[in-house]
C-alpha positions in Angstrom: 82.6 105.3 24.5 82.4 103.5 21.2 85.3 105.7 19.9 87.6 104.3 22.5 86.7 100.8 21.5 87.3 101.6 17.9 90.7 103.1 18.7 91.6 100.0 20.8 90.5 97.7 18.0 92.6 99.6 15.5 95.7 99.5 17.7 95.2 95.8 18.2 94.9 95.1 14.5 97.9 97.2 13.7 100.0 95.4 16.3 98.9 92.0 14.9 99.8 93.2 11.4 103.2 94.3 12.5 103.8 91.0 14.3 102.8 88.9 11.3 104.9 91.1 9.0 108.0 90.7 11.2 107.5 86.9 11.4 107.2 86.6 7.7 110.3 88.8 7.2 112.5 86.9 9.7 111.8 83.4 8.4 113.7 82.2 5.3 111.6 81.1 2.3 110.6 77.5 2.4 112.1 75.2 -0.3 115.5 76.8 -0.5 118.1 74.1 -0.3 121.6 74.5 1.1 124.3 71.9 0.4 127.4 71.6 2.5 130.3 69.4 1.5 132.8 68.2 4.0 135.7 65.8 4.0 136.2 63.1 6.6 139.7 61.7 7.0 139.9 58.4 8.7 143.2 57.4 10.4 144.2 54.2 12.1 144.3 54.4 15.8 145.0 50.7 16.8 148.3 48.9 16.2 146.7 46.0 14.3 145.1 48.2 11.6 147.1 49.1 8.5 146.8 52.4 6.7 
């Protein structure tokens, strides 16, 4: 009976290890910065505003 418990524990630990490994692999490394540069063009929409 203890052999079945040992196997179940081993399977559970293996599953937890796989889950943690996948979670660490999927997430990007913290601290990496990404800069995006965009241009905003403003145009006059009202008749009283000059360009």
